[in-house]
Structure formats: C-alpha cells, structure tokens
ROVO-168696 format. One record per residue (C-alpha): y, x, z. Coordinates in steps of 0.02 Angstrom, whole numbers, plus 32768, in hexadecimal, padded with zeros to 4 digits. Example, Ala and Ser with C-alpha at 12.3 -4.5 7.8 and 13.67 -1.06 7.14 Angstrom:
BEGIN
7F1F82678186 7FCB82AC8165 
***
This chain:
BEGIN
17ABE2C2D627 182AE314D685 18D2E32CD661 18DDE3DAD668 187CE457D616 1860E504D672 18B7E586D62F 1858E5F3D5BD 189AE6BBD5E1 17F7E72CD590 1759E6DCD557 16BAE718D4F8 161FE6C0D4B5 1570E73BD4E2 14DDE756D45A 1497E6D3D3EB 1411E656D44C 1414E6B6D4F2 13F9E65ED5AD 146CE67BD651 145AE62CD6E1 1495E640D78D 1485E6F9D7C0 14A7E72ED718 1573E75DD746 15C2E7A7D7C9 1669E814D7E3 1699E8ABD82F 1700E959D81C 1631E993D7E0 166CEA38D77F 16DAEA73D81B 178EEA85D7D2 17DDEA83D86E 1869EA14D812 1822E979D875 17F1E914D7C6 1755E8B0D7B9 16DAE8C5D722 1675E827D6D9 15BAE863D6F3 1549E7D7D67E 148CE7D6D679 141AE774D607 136CE741D5EF 1357E7A6D575 137EE83BD5CA 141AE86AD58A 14ACE8A3D5FF 1550E894D5EB 15E9E8F0D639 1699E89FD605 1758E8CCD63D 17BBE836D602 1861E837D5DA 18E0E7B4D5A7 18CAE791D4E6 1989E758D4CB 19CBE80ED4FE 1A1EE83ED44F 19FBE89AD3BA 19C8E924D451 192FE8C2D48D 1880E91BD49A 1805E8DBD427 175DE888D479 1703E901D443 1765E980D4A9 1747E8FDD54D 1697E906D554 1679E998D5BA 15B2E9A0D593 151BE938D54A 147AE972D579 13B8E943D551 134FE921D5DD 1294E917D5C5 1273E863D645 12F8E7DBD656 1382E801D6C4 1386E75DD755 1407E788D7C5 1480E826D7CF 14FFE852D868 156DE8D1D887 156CE948D938 155EE9D7D993 1494E9E8D96F 147DEA9BD96F 1480EB06DA1F 14CCEBA1DA0F 156AEB49D9A6 15E8EADDD9D4 160AEA9ED921 15EEEA01D8D5 153BE9EDD872 14F5E96DD817 143EE926D855 13ECE8C3D7C1 1356E853D7D0 12BCE83FD76B 1217E7DED77F 11D5E866D7B6 1251E8F0D7DA 12E0E90DD842 135AE99FD7F3 13F3E9E9D833 1484EA3CD7B6 150BEAA1D7B4 159CEA81D73F 1602EAF6D716 16ABEB1DD682 16D1EBA8D62D 1776EBBDD5D7 179AEBFCD520 1822EC6ED4EA 1846EBD8D471 1895EB38D48B 17DBEAD1D471 177AEB56D4AB 1736EAFCD568 167EEB29D577 1609EABED5ED 1573EAFFD62F 14EBEA8DD69A 1465EB1CD704 13CEEABED76B 13D3EB0ED81A 1349EABAD865 12D8EA2CD82F 125DE9BCD888 11B0E97BD82A 1176E8BED895 10F2E88BD8BA 111CE7EDD8A2 1164E786D821 122CE77DD85B 12AAE6DAD86E 1334E6FDD8A6 1398E789D91D 142BE791D9BE 147BE836D9EF 14DDE876DA7A 14E5E8DFDB18 1443E899DB70 1425E8AFDC21 14DEE8FFDC33 14DBE981DBC2 157DE9DFDB8D 15A8EA38DB00 1511E9E8DA9D 14D6E964DA56 1417E915DA4B 13B1E8A6D9DF 1344E816DA00 12EAE7D3D966 129BE72AD968 11ECE71DD8FB 11A3E67AD8AB 1121E672D939 118CE661D9DF 119FE728DA03 123CE771DA36 123AE839DA1B 12ACE8A9DA6E 12E9E941DA11 136AE9C5DA7E 13AEEA28D9E7 1307EA90D9AA 1291EA6BDA0D 123AE9AFDA30 122EE976DAE4 11D0E8DCDB01 1196E848DAB9 1190E793DAFD 114BE6E8DAB9 11B7E649DADF 115DE5C5DB38 1131E527DAFA 1163E569DA5A 1155E526D9A2 11CBE538D925 1246E5B2D934 1318E576D941 13B4E5E3D956 13C9E66CD9B6 145BE6B1DA20 1485E71DDAB4 14FFE701DB57 154CE7B1DB72 15A6E75FDC1F 14F0E710DC79 1481E785DC18 1438E6EFDBD9 13DCE6E0DB29 13F0E61CDAEB 1389E5D2DA62 136DE519DA44 129AE4E6DA3B 123DE473D9DA 124DE401DA4C 12F2E3E7DA1D 1338E42FDADF 13A0E4BCDAFB 134FE549DB73 139BE5C7DBB7 133AE686DBEC 1385E701DC54 137BE7C2DC18 1329E7EEDCCC 12AFE766DCB9 1267E7A0DBFD 1262E83FDC32 11D4E83DDCD4 118DE7A1DC6D 10CBE7C7DC39 10BCE825DBA6 109FE7DDDB0D 1021E827DAC4 0FC4E793DA6E 0FEFE6EFDA66 0F99E68EDB11 0F82E5BCDB45 100AE59FDBCF 0F78E543DC31 0F16E5FBDC2E 0F32E675DCCD 0F91E712DCB3 0F28E79DDC81 0FA6E818DCC0 1013E825DD5A 10B1E7E0DD10 110CE74EDD0C 10F9E6ABDCAA 1190E68BDC61 1200E60ADC6D 12A6E5C3DC33 1341E5C7DCBD 137EE52FDC86 1374E4A7DBFB 13C3E414DBB7 1391E397DB54 13F2E384DA93 1382E2FCDA4C 13A5E34DD995 138CE3F6D935 1410E474D93D 1457E4CFD8BD 14A4E54FD8F7 14C7E59FD9B9 156EE614D9D8 15AEE656DA84 1675E679DA50 16A2E6DDDAE5 1747E692DB1D 1769E705DBBE 170AE760DC4B 170FE6D2DCBB 16AAE64FDC56 164BE620DBB0 1628E59EDB48 157EE580DAED 15A0E50DDA45 1504E4BED9DC 151FE46DD951 14B0E3E2D94D 146EE382D8A1 14D9E2E1D8D7 154EE332D98A 15A6E3CAD9B0 1580E3FDDA60 15E0E480DACC 1590E4B9DB68 15C1E525DC07 1561E5CBDC18 1513E582DCB7 14BCE4DEDC47 153CE453DC70 158EE3FADBCB 164BE406DBC0 1652E3AADB32 15E8E353DAA4 1638E309D9E7 15C5E292D997 15EBE2ABD8DC 15F7E236D849 15B7E2A0D7A9 153EE32BD7B6 156AE3D5D7F4 1543E488D786 158BE502D80B 1612E530D885 1681E5C2D8F0 16B7E5A9D998 1753E615D9AE 17D1E638DA2F 1864E5B1DA56 1918E5D0DA73 1907E53BDAF0 18B2E57FDB87 1822E537DBC0 17F8E4EBDB09 1791E518DA8F 17BCE50AD9C9 1724E507D943 1727E510D8AA 1695E486D842 1645E483D7AD 15FDE3F0D76A 159EE3ADD6B3 163CE365D676 1692E408D63F 16F4E403D6DA 172BE482D761 1772E421D80B 17D9E476D87A 17C2E41ED92E 1804E462D9DF 177FE421DA5A 175BE374DA15 17EAE347D9B9 1801E356D8FD 189BE3C7D8DD 1894E3EED831 1823E3C2D78E 180FE42ED6F5 17A5E422D650 174BE4A9D617 170AE4E4D563 164EE4D7D5B1 15EFE49FD629 15DFE540D6CC 154DE572D6FE 159AE601D778 1655E619D79D 16A2E6BFD807 175CE6E7D842 1787E798D7F0 182CE7F1D803 1875E853D757 18F9E8CAD71F 195AE844D6EC 1934E78BD74D 18DFE786D7E4 187AE6F1D82B 182CE6D6D77F 1790E66AD778 1702E6C9D71B 168CE620D6E0 15E3E655D666 1584E5C1D602 14BDE5AAD609 14E3E5DAD547 1549E678D555 160EE62AD570 166CE6BBD5C6 1726E678D60C 179DE6ACD670 1822E627D67B 1899E5EFD703 18D8E561D740 1995E507D6FC 19F0E4C8D665 1A5BE512D5E3 1AEBE493D5AC 1ACCE439D520 1B56E460D47E 1B0CE3DAD40F 1BB1E36BD3C8 1B89E2CAD35B 1BA3E2F0D29D 1C26E2A6D249 1BE5E201D1CA 1C18E222D127 1C65E16FD0FC 1C1BE140D057 1BDFE094D017 1B4BE04DD033 1AD5E03ACF9F 1A6ADFA4CFAC 19F9DFAFCF0B 19CCE06ACF1C 19A7E022CFED 192DDFADCFB8 18D7E023CF3E 18BDE099CFDE 187EE013D042 17F2DFE8CFBD 17CEE092CFB5 17B3E0A8D07D 1757E00BD082 16E3E02CD005 16C4E0D6D054 16ACE084D0F2 161CE024D0BA 15D7E0A6D065 15D6E0F1D0F5 159DE06AD16E 1521E02CD0EE 145AE027D150 13DAE006D0B9 13C4E0B3D0CD 13C0E0C5D18F 1352E011D191 1309DFEED0F4 130ADF45D0A5 128DDEB8D0B8 1238DEB3D020 120BDE0ECFDC 114FDE69CFCD 1101DEA8D05E 10EDDF59D077 1042DF51D0BD 0FCBDEEFD090 0F20DEEED0F5 0E8ADE93D0BA 0DF0DE8ED113 0D34DE50D0E2 0CBBDE28D15D 0C09DE54D121 0BA2DDBBD0FC 0AF8DE08D15E 0ADDDE48D1EC 0AC8DF09D202 0A2FDF58D203 0A16DFB7D280 0A88DF58D2EC 0B18DFB6D33A 0B32DF3CD3E1 0B46DF99D47B 0AB7DF14D4D9 0A31DF03D46F 09E0DE58D4A7 0A20DDE1D513 098DDD73D56C 08FBDDB2D4DE 0982DDA3D446 09B8DE13D3E9 0A7ADE43D3D2 0AB8DE5AD32B 0B3DDEAFD2F3 0BB5DE9BD24E 0C18DF0ED1F9 0CE1DEEDD1CF 0D44DF3CD14E 0DF0DF4DD14F 0E4FDF9AD0A4 0F04DFD2D0CD 0F6DDFD4D031 1031E01ED039 10AFDFF3CFB7 1128E075D01E 1123E11DD06E 10ACE10FD11B 10C1E196D1A5 1060E188D23B 0FFAE0F4D20C 0F89E0B8D281 0F0FE01FD28A 0ED4DFADD329 0E42DF1CD33A 0E46DEAFD3BC 0DD3DE2FD3DE 0DB6DDC3D472 0D36DDD6D4F7 0CA6DDE3D500 0CA5DE0ED461 0CAFDEBAD442 0CD5DF46D395 0C7FDFFDD37F 0D2DE04AD37C 0DDDDFEBD3AA 0E51E078D354 0E6BE0D5D2C2 0EE8E164D28F 0F0AE15BD1EE 0F42E1EAD168 0FF8E1E3D10F 0FFCE171D08F 1074E183CFFA 109AE0EECF82 1002E06FCF31 0F73E0E0CFA8 0EFDE081D007 0E73E0BDD088 0DE9E05CD0C3 0DA3E052D174 0D0AE003D1BC 0CE0DFB2D280 0C50DF63D2B2 0C57DED0D33B 0BEBDE92D39F 0BB2DE0FD42D 0BD9DE78D4D8 0BC8DDF3D572 0B5FDD7ED59F 0BB9DCEAD581 0BF5DCABD4D4 0C98DCCCD49A 0D2EDC30D489 0D86DC88D3E7 0D17DCE0D35E 0DB2DD1DD30A 0E13DDD1D319 0EACDE2AD302 0EE4DEC0D2AC 0F7CDF18D2B6 0FCBDFABD24D 1055E00FD29A 10B9E09AD219 114EE0E3D205 11BFE0D8D15D 1226E16BD13D 12C0E158D0E2 133AE1DED098 13BDE1CBD139 131FE1A4D1B7 1290E221D188 1238E204D215 1229E158D1FA 1247E09CD219 11C5E05ED287 115DDFCBD25D 10BFDF6AD27D 105ADEE9D204 0FD8DE6CD25A 0F53DE27D201 0EB8DDBCD232 0DFBDDA4D205 0D6CDD15D23C 0CCDDD43D281 0C1DDCE7D240 0BD7DC78D2B6 0B3BDCCED29C 0B70DD61D2FD 0B68DD0BD3A3 0ACADC7CD387 0A41DC8ED312 09DFDBC9D2EB 0963DB89D350 08F7DAE6D34C 096FDA39D35C 0969D9F8D3ED 093AD936D40D 09C9D90AD4AC 0A32D95AD4F4 0AC7D944D5A7 0B68D960D529 0B7FD8FFD49B 0C13D8E5D419 0C23D883D380 0C82D8C2D2DC 0CBED84BD25F 0CE9D875D1A0 0D2AD7FFD10D 0C98D85AD09A 0BF7D82CD083 0B66D89CD0D7 0B64D96DD0AF 0ACBD9B5D0C2 0AC7DA2FD145 0A54DAB7D0E9 0B01DABED061 0B6EDAE0D0DF 0B18DB5CD157 0A9FDB9FD0E9 0A93DC3FD16D 0A2BDBE1D1ED 099EDBA8D17C 091CDC25D14C 08C4DB93D0C8 095CDB2FD093 08E6DACCD036 0871DA8DD0A1 08F4DA42D118 093DD9A3D116 09E1D9E5D145 0A05D941D1AE 0A03D9C5D23F 0A38DA7DD279 0A15DACDD313 0A4EDB5BD353 0A29DBC9D3F7 0AD1DC57D431 0A9EDCF6D46C 0ACFDCDDD524 0AF1DC1ED51D 0A9FDB61D4FF 0A57DB24D475 0AB7DAABD3E8 0A7CDA2ED392 0AC4D9DDD2F7 0A90D929D2A9 0AD8D8EAD216 0A9BD82FD1FC 0A61D7F6D15F 0ABAD749D155 0B5CD75ED187 0BDED7EBD183 0BD2D824D244 0B90D8D7D289 0B57D8E2D336 0B5FD988D38B 0B02D98FD441 0ADBDA1FD4BE 0AC2DA3FD560 0B59DAA9D58C 0C03DA4BD553 0C6ADAD3D537 0BE4DB32D4B2 0BF7DAA5D43B 0CB3DAE0D419 0C95DB68D39E 0BEFDAEDD33A 0C81DA6CD322 0D01DADBD2ED 0CAADB2AD276 0C5EDA80D252 0CFEDA39D228 0D36DAD3D1C1 0CA6DAF5D156 0CBBDA26D116 0D63DA3DD0DD 0D31DAE1D085 0C94DA83D03B 0D0ED9EED005 0D99DA5ECFDD 0D1CDAAECF3C 0CECDA11CF03 0D93D9E2CEEE 0DADD954CF76 0E48D953CFD2 0E48D8CDD03E 0DD1D8EFD0C0 0DDFD8ACD15D 0D97D8D6D21A 0DA7D858D2AC 0D69D84AD356 0D42D7A3D38E 0CDAD7AAD434 0D30D7D7D4E4 0D74D86BD4F5 0CEFD8EDD571 0D7FD90CD607 0CF9D905D68B 0C9CD980D63F 0D44D9E6D610 0D84D9D3D6D5 0CDCDA14D708 0D12DABDD6B7 0DB7DAC5D6E9 0D70DAACD7B0 0CFADB2ED796 0D7BDBBBD756 0DF5DB61D7F1 0D6CDB87D861 0D43DC3BD84F 0E0DDC66D837 0E10DC1AD8E8 0D79DC95D907 0DE5DD18D8CA 0E53DD14D92E 0DE9DCEDD9D2 0DA5DD96D99D 0E4BDDE5D9A8 0E7FDDB0DA4A 0DD5DDD4DA91 0DE3DEA1DA46 0EA0DEB0DA8A 0E53DE71DB3D 0DB1DEF3DB33 0E1FDF71DAE4 0EA9DF58DB86 0E15DF56DBF0 0DD1DFECDBAC 0E74E05FDBA6 0E84E02CDC6B 0DBDE05FDCAA 0DE8E104DC53 0E8BE12BDCAB 0E40E0FFDD5B 0DBCE170DD0B 0E34E200DCD3 0E90E202DD88 0DF2E209DDFC 0DB3E29EDD84 0E5AE2FBDDA2 0E77E2E9DE49 0E4CE37DDEA6 0DEDE310DF2D 0D53E2ADDEE2 0D4CE20ADF00 0C9BE199DECD 0CBBE147DE27 0CA1E09EDE4E 0C32E081DDC3 0CBCE097DD59 0C5CE0E2DCDA 0BDAE04FDCDE 0C6EDFCCDCB6 0CBCE04FDC20 0BFAE070DBE4 0BFADF9DDBE0 0CACDF8EDB9D 0C95DFEEDB1A 0BF9DF8EDAE5 0C62DF20DAE8 0CD4DF43DA66 0C5BDF93D9E8 0C08DEDDD9E4 0CB6DE82D9F1 0CE0DEFDD956 0C3ADED3D8DF 0C39DE12D91E 0D03DE1DD8E0 0CD6DE76D820 0C46DE0ED822 0CC0DD66D82B 0D3BDDC3D7BA 0CC0DDBAD727 0C7DDD19D75B 0D3ADCE7D748 0D5BDD41D6A3 0CBDDCD5D656 0CECDC4AD698 0D9CDC56D64E 0D57DC7FD59C 0CDFDBD0D5C3 0D89DB7FD5F3 0DD5DBB8D54F 0D47DB79D4EA 0D46DAC6D559 0E0EDAD3D52F 0DF8DAEED46E 0D79DA71D471 0DDCD9D7D4C2 0E76DA12D453 0E20D9FBD3B3 0DE6D952D3EA 0E7FD900D401 0EC2D93BD370 0E21D8DDD300 0E2FD850D387 0EE8D83BD370 0EFDD896D2B9 0F86D918D2ED 0FD1D98DD284 0FB9DA4DD287 107ADA52D2D9 103FD9D5D360 0F88DA19D379 0FE4DAC6D38C 106CDA7DD426 0FC0DA3AD473 0F59DAC8D46D 1005DB50D4B0 1004DAD8D53F 0F56DAACD55E 0F41DB7DD552 0FD6DBC7D58B 0F97DC7ED5C2 0F1FDCD5D54A 0ED7DD23D5FE 0EE0DCFED6B8 0F46DD79D719 0F4BDD8ED7D6 0FFADD4DD7E3 0FFEDCBDD765 0F4CDC43D731 0F24DBDDD6C2 0F38DB2AD72F 0FECDB5CD758 1009DB7DD6AC 0FC2DAE9D65E 1001DA6BD6E3 10C6DAB3D6C6 10B6DA9AD615 104BD9F9D604 10DED9B3D67C 1167D9E6D608 111ED98AD58A 1103D8ECD5EC 11AED902D618 11EFD936D550 11A7D8DFD4CB 1118D87BD51E 1194D827D59E 11A3D777D59E 124AD750D564 12E5D7C9D522 1333D7A2D5CE 12B2D7FBD626 12C6D885D5A6 135BD895D5CE 1345D8A9D67E 12BAD939D678 1351D9A6D612 13C8D985D6AA 1341D9DFD730 1355DA7ED75B 12D2DAEBD76C 1238DAD0D7CC 11ECDB47D859 118CDBEBD831 10C3DBCBD7EA 1048DBFAD85B 0F8CDBB6D87E 0F86DB1DD8A1 0F35DACAD92D 0EADDA63D8BA 0EAADA30D7FE 0EBFD968D83A 0F68D98AD800 0F55D9CAD74F 0ED7D955D722 0F2FD8C2D72C 0FA5D911D6CC 0F28D938D636 0EF4D885D64B 0F8ED83CD63D 0FB8D8B3D5A4 0F20D875D55A 0F54D7C4D573 0FFCD7DCD52E 0FCBD82BD48D 0F44D797D485 0FDFD6FDD496 1026D751D3F7 1085D7FDD445 10A9D87DD3BB 10CFD92BD415 118ED987D3D7 11F7DA14D40F 1287D9D9D3B6 1292D923D40D 12BFD97FD4AC 1364D9CBD474 13A8D920D428 138ED8BDD4D6 1450D8A8D515 143ED8B7D5DF 149FD82FD612 1511D844D6BD 14A5D7C6D728 1415D838D6F5 1456D8BED74A 1441D866D7F9 13AAD83DD7FE 1375D8ECD7E9 1351D94ED899 13AAD9EAD891 134ADA8BD8AC 12A6DA59D85D 123ED9DDD7CF 123BD90BD7E6 1188D8EAD7F8 1144D8A0D769 1119D7E9D79A 106DD7E0D771 105FD874D7E0 109DD815D88D 0FF8D819D8DB 0FE3D8CCD8DC 0FA6D8CCD995 0EFCD867D958 0E68D895D8F4 0E0CD809D8A0 0D83D81AD815 0E04D82FD787 0D83D853D707 0D2ED7A9D708 0DB1D73FD6F2 0E10D7B6D67D 0D74D79DD5FA 0D73D6F3D62D 0E33D6D9D609 0E1DD73DD56C 0D99D6BDD51E 0E03D638D52F 0E83D676D4AA 0EB1D610D433 0F13D645D3A0 0F3ED5A2D356 0FB9D561D3D4 1036D601D3CB 10BFD5A2D393 10B6D52DD41C 109CD5B2D490 1135D622D442 11A6D583D471 1183D563D52C 117ED62FD534 1257D630D500 1257D589D569 1221D5D7D5F9 11FDD69CD606 1198D6B2D69B 10F0D730D6B9 105CD6EFD6E8 101DD71CD79B 0F83D748D7F7 0F8BD6BAD873 0FB2D636D7D9 0EFED683D78C 0E9ED655D835 0EE0D5CCD841 0EC3D58CD77B 0DEED5B4D7AA 0E17D54BD858 0E61D4CBD7F0 0DD3D4A5D75E 0D5CD449D7CB 0DDCD3DAD816 0DD4D32CD793 0E63D2F8D72F 0EA9D262D79B 0EBFD2E6D83D 0F18D35CD7DD 0F8CD2C7D79B 0FC0D29AD86B 0FD0D349D88D 1049D35BD7E8 10A7D2E2D840 10C5D32BD8E7 10EFD3B9D8BF 1182D34CD83D 11B8D307D8F7 11BAD3B3D93B 1218D40FD8BE 12B0D377D8DE 12ADD391D9A2 12B4D46AD96A 1357D450D8FB 13D4D468D9B9 13CCD516D9FD 13FDD592D986 13D6D628D9C8 1322D621D9F1 1292D649D973 1216D59DD942 1150D5B1D916 1123D54BD890 107ED51ED86B 1021D4D0D7F4 0F6CD4A5D7C8 0F23D48DD725 0EBFD409D6CE 0DF4D424D6CF 0DB7D427D61C 0D35D4A6D5D3 0D76D46AD51A 0DE2D504D4FB 0E2CD4AAD473 0E8BD409D4E2 0F3DD412D4A7 0F52D3D5D572 0F03D478D5AD 0F76D4F4D541 1008D4A6D56E 0FC3D49FD630 0F96D54FD625 1039D58CD5D0 10A5D523D677 103AD57CD6E3 1082D633D698 1134D5DFD6BD 1113D5B0D77A 10A5D639D7B5 10F1D6D3D822 1196D6D0D895 1234D685D850 12F5D6BFD886 135ED63ED8AD 13E2D684D833 1362D62CD797 132CD58BD804 1393D518D7D4 1381D53BD711 12B9D541D718 12A8D4A3D76E 1310D44BD6F6 128FD496D669 11FCD467D6CE 122FD39FD6E9 1249D397D622 118AD3C8D613 1142D38AD68D 1131D2D7D656 10F7D324D5AC 105FD35AD602 103AD2B4D653 104AD26CD5A6 0FCFD2E3D56A 
***
C-alpha cells in the first residue's frame, strides 16, 4: 500500500449496475466554449451518454451542486463502445463528439445555451450524421489520415478483422487484416501516417495508410493462399515486432515533430518503441496493470507514464524509473489528463463499476495532535469484568459447531445392503453365456436412511473386475431427518476369468447444511457388501483327481456339506454330504471332499488360483455354522507344505506379461518414429517443384502402417491378458495369505499386515507394478519385525531411502524374499508394526549402512544366480519342528545371522556324506578359524556342513541347522571376533550330540 493517496478533487458515481471499459472515457472542449477548458465525456454499455464539467467541491458556500456539474445525460438505443472528440465534420472547424456503437457510428454536436437566470444554462446533443455498419465494431481511432489538415477521419476495426475508413460523412474503403483471429488495440501515428495494432499472434504490426489504400478491396474475407480476385496488392505490414504476450492498451503520444514513441501495455510488461519499430525501453511489471497514459516530460528525451493496476494504485514512471505512487479509491480501467478552470493537469480515472474521479498528486499537512490522557485510577475489578465479557464474545464468535457440525455418536447416514438370495430371472448380465454356461445376475438393494438434512446426495457403487453392475451411480433427491430412499441394481460377471474378490463398496457423498453454512459441509459415508459365490459358479459333478490339492483341518467333528452349501445341491436328501463340486463360469472345476473319519477337508482343482474363493467361503461358512450352534472355540489349521511352486508360477506369468507390455511399447515407439520419418520424406517429395521418384517410400509407408496397427492390436491384447493375470495373481496371493494365517495361527491384525505386504497395489500401473512394490514391502518386514536380532532391526532404521522402484530384471530376488518370509514365520516370527519404532539405533550400526542406498539382505547375497528355489523352499518348510521353538529362540539371540542361499545348497550336498566324514571336516574348519584370527582388514568366508539324517526329530540335526544359519553369508570383520567365540562354544555341544 502506498504511503500517499491521490488527493480527491472531484468524484461522482455513475448509474447503478452499469458497466464501463477503456474506450468509454474521453476529455476535451466538446461544447466549443472557447475558454479552452475540458469537459469529461463518459459512455456506458447501458447506452447512457454523460457529459460533466467538474468543479472543486471545496470552494465554499458558493460551490455548484452535483446536478449543475453534469451538463448532459442522454439514453441511446445501443451500448456505447467508445467515445472520441475531434474535427469530424467537413464544413466546420469545431470539435464534435463521435460515438461508436456495435452497428453504428454517430457524430454529434454539443451546444450550450445560456439562460436568463443563474441556473438556466441548457445543453443539447444534436446528431450531425451517422454511418450504419455492416459488421460488428470493436474499437476505433481517429486522426488526419493521409496528411490531411483541418479535419479528422475515423478508422473502425470490426470483430472479424476488417478496417473501415470514413472521411467525415462518406465511407472511403475497407481492408481485412491478414492472418486475423481476434481484434486487438488500434492506434494511429500522425508523424509516419501508420496504423498500429497487436494481432492475435502477439506481435505489434504497423500498416501504412498508403498501403491500405491501394490494397485489395475487402468485399469478402478470402484465404491468403488463394489468388487475388482484383488487381490490388496483397496487404502486408510495414514492420512487425514480436511481443510474446497479449496487449491491453496501445498509445502514441505526440512529443515532438522529430520523433514519436509507440507505447504498448502488456499483461506483464510495458514496451516503448520508436516509430520505426526499434525498441526504446521495456519495463517488467510485478503486478497486473489495468490502464496507462503516456504524456510529455519536462526532461528532454524522456517520457512520463501514468500506470494504474489492480491494487488500486496509480504509478508515475519517467521511462523505467518509478517517480511516484498514489493510492486510488478503486481500480482504474481508463485514465485521462484534463485542464479545468480551477486546476490544470487533473487525473481523470474511471472504474468498471462507474466510479469517476478527478484527483491530483500531492500531500496535505497533518494537523493531528495526540489527545491528552486523563489521569485516573485503574479499577482492576472493572477491567477483569470487561475482559471476561470480551472473552465470552470472542468464544461465541469463533464457535465452529454451526459451520462444521459436531461429530455425533450416531451416524448421520445409515446404509443397509440386502443381496437377493435368488438369481434374477431373466438375467441382467451383458454376457449371456460363457463356454455354454448361462451367466446369472443378482439384485442388490441399498437403503439409505438419514438422521439429518442431506443435500446433493450421490451414491456410487464399485466392484472389482471382472464383476460389473447395471448402474454404478445414483443421484438422490434431498432428504430430511428420518427419511429414507431405496435404490436397486444388478451385479454380474462381465469377463472370461473368475474374480479375486466378491465384495463391493458403496460410497454416499452428501452435504449437511447448517445455519451459518447453508451450502452444507461435504461428507462421505462408506459401506461394503458381499456377493454370493453362486454368482460366478454353478454346481457340478466331483472330480476324482486333480493337480492341486489343499487340506484344511478343524478341531470339530465333520460337517455335512449340504448344510453349509445348500444352494449347490438340487436334492440335498439324495447326497451323502461328503463331496461338493463347483464349476466356475470362466474357470476350472473345484472339488471339496470331507473326510468321514477325521476332521479334514480337501479342496482340489486343476487351477491353483481358482481354489481361493472356495476355500475362503468354506472357512467363513464353517465359522458361521458353528457360531449359530454356540461353539466359540472353532480352530482352522493347515499342516501341508505351502504351495510356493504353484504361487511362483503365477508370479512368473504376470511378470512375463509386464515385460511383453514394455517390449510392445518400445516397438510401437520405434515404428512410430519410422512412420513419421517416412511421412516427412514423402511430404518433401510431394512439395518439390521438380518431382523425383518415390523410391518405394509409399510401399515402406504402407508396410510400416500395417506393422503399427498389428503392434497396437498385440499390445491391446497383451493389456487384457495382463489385467486377467493380475486378477489371478491377487487370487493366488489371497490364498497364500490365508494358508499362512492358518498354518501359524496369525491374529487378524497380523493377517492384515501380511496381506498389505503381499498385495500393496489394487492394480498395476505403467510406472509401478506389483513385483517391485511387493519386494520392497517384504524386504522391509525382513529387516524390521522379522529380523534376526534387535541390532539388525536398528540397522534397518538407520538406513536411508533406497533407489526408485522400477521393473526388475527377473523375479529371482522376489522369490527368495517371499521364501525367506515364509521360513521366518514358520520359525516363530511374528508380524508387528510397533517393534520397529522401539528399536534403538546404536552408533556403531550407522557405520554398517551404505550411504545413499539400502543394505542388502544377507539371504539375497546370491542374486546373480537363479537356483531352483521352489523345490528347496517346499522341502525346507516341511522340516519345520515347532517343538524346538525355545531352543531356536535362544540360538537366535546368541548368533543373529541370516540364512544364505549358498548355505541352503551346501545343506543339500552335505546330506549325502557320512557322519564320520563330516566330523573330520568340522575339525579342519576349526583349525582354519584359528589361523584366520590374525588379519583384521579382510573378509573371511566360513562354511559348514550339516549331518546327514532324514529323521526330522533328531536333536543334533536341529542344532546344526540353526548353526548353519549363523554361519551363512559374508561376515564383516568388525563382528568377526565375537562371532568366533560363540561358534567355539557351540561346536563341542554339537559333537557331543
């Protein structure tokens, strides 16, 4: 804000709700009074023309009233675009008023008649002549075109780029500007007889009047590429200057006869050019300008400018130097300089709302003096009471319960979902049959009940592909307190592969208005519903054998499957209830077999991922069945080996499709570059004046085009396969998480952590895929809550962020990490998010961390190789012995070392050696360890072999297995001495065993 304000000399507010623009203000002796004093002429978009003769409002009791200062007010039929004062009548040397309207140019004479009394002066507006325009006008300029003397001509620019020239009462000619798109400001330079405008190409263009006069007649707009219809010349600018921005205003002040300046006000810059197009100076503005006015300076060779901006400021520049800044009462859109009888050099400003102000720059002395403070005693009790009153007022004013409603204990919206127990007849599915099987649909009804006023309510339904709904969005009517609305839609299968999830999400967005916020506070309520299994499969005959088999154990007597899955038995009384088979509409057959003597249930199928939905439904229905009978200690378990080989096969299929997608993308980019290069060559040949042979470029273009289309089709097909593969991968991952939770008895929180780790994404993206996200999440768990010791856990906290995630070279590293995750869970590891935050970070740990990267997991040391891990992992998990958990925990605390892949390979090779040979090798290893204690800066590799024994319950086997975990991988020299002491203590014990 400026320190000084513009001194208000006279002001007026014009009309109510009228609009004004740059051309609506002009000053001049329009009534030809002879005294040489200016009048202020204002036109508005409402068609009202006003003329003022301002006088100071501080002249005392004899000051004229506001009504006397307004000489004239006339209502015209059309909006007034621009007003100008000049010699527009051929037979008169007096000044006349030109008024530009959208389709008319009118020239008026203003005359005043003095009355017999003091207030008897009357002013009249008489129409001299007018021109009806064939095109809609935008702006105009006037001057002595062609060097004429004694009168002014008018040039009008239309909205479609035509310049129309008028010499007083007659129309001269019209010309179209070349390359016109949008009209810009227009000005005339009398010294060079040039017209200047800023085109839509953001460049300043100059046209000679002589060039315009001899150019082609503008009867109709024609293309610049077409030949001329008449004998005139094509219109070209005399010179152009690129501005790079749109222009707000254009002005050409008359400073001297030797030279003239062209001033352009841009959106962010102020330009000043000589009349030949050379730039004089340029000023970068740090605000949004609104108008400007150049005028002559008292210093020779310089130019003064008045510049208004949207901060209500009027700035005075001498060239590029700021000389003065004054605060205005409103944002000026037009500024003029006028001379009145009482004051010369008055600034006349007009705002877009119609605030007309005449002001001058300067300061008034301040006569303010500090008032004397009455000395009185302070009444503290009264001050305390006043303070409490003010605090209460402040609290009431800042309360937000009326703006942001308080969160009630009860939900403002209740969403109830009811899924029909029977399928729709007829089906609403878009695909009527898949492989000869009819595709059913089920109706879902959603009831929305409100306990508050709801506005703009929208209900959105979302299901995971390949499921789909008949309508996914509903717009509800405004609801009052206690009202309810019911909507219904159908859900069905819309793809040729089974889904990974049968649940759907419902989101209700609404606004709850309050007293202080009538528009309402936006809120969202979410709900979930589950679709029936019969929506994606139907009953079938059981299969006797299958490739994939999973056995689930319970601690309760066997259950008749007809009572658990009644919808899949047409005649339950004829079935024994020990077998169930379902055929997925777009998948394999899944069979459930219940043991008659034990508490086991076997699920088998030819497709690994298709068993997920059946096993999940089996576990959930058993829990519901026994809960209804009052049984609360139901337990499910899984004892068989984890199906990691089958799971890794699904991972490899998904990864291979991702690699293919990247290859298709690279091939498409390569062929597109080739296609554009051939097009450029052909275009050059076709444009050449001397045609040359195509040299089979057309055939090459056609072949490249067919390759592009084939690659695009293949990429689209690969994308669909990738979507299908990711859904199958999600099913497999859900199944693996469920088996892990049953295998180790994980709590719901631990199961959620494991599911978030193995399924970090709901869908693949071109920049981030499942493999790299899952690898990062699993690595984080292995370094955190599943690390071997608190020291390693603290080291993971001290590590900095690793490199950006990207598509890996292969899935070997991911498989190793998932295998290691299952191994540590099998050995008693527990998932937790709190253990990472409580682990201290020792100072010596920070030296172990590599700067700028993540320390690799010891088990992943052999990433360069790719051994058959699936068989090793399955065999290793089979050897789990929960009874030795206490001993293994003790050994982990003494020697925190991770299991390496190299030690796993050595373990398989060592099982074939006799025990005596292993004992001799162990003695040799001890002697090597003693010899390696002397060097301190080297890294020593230690190897050990396990005793061959196929009995899993033998104690020495367990001790050697844990000892092998301690000794696997490379060890840092800093830890070497303490680890050797612990190994020497353990080896005699192993020998005794």
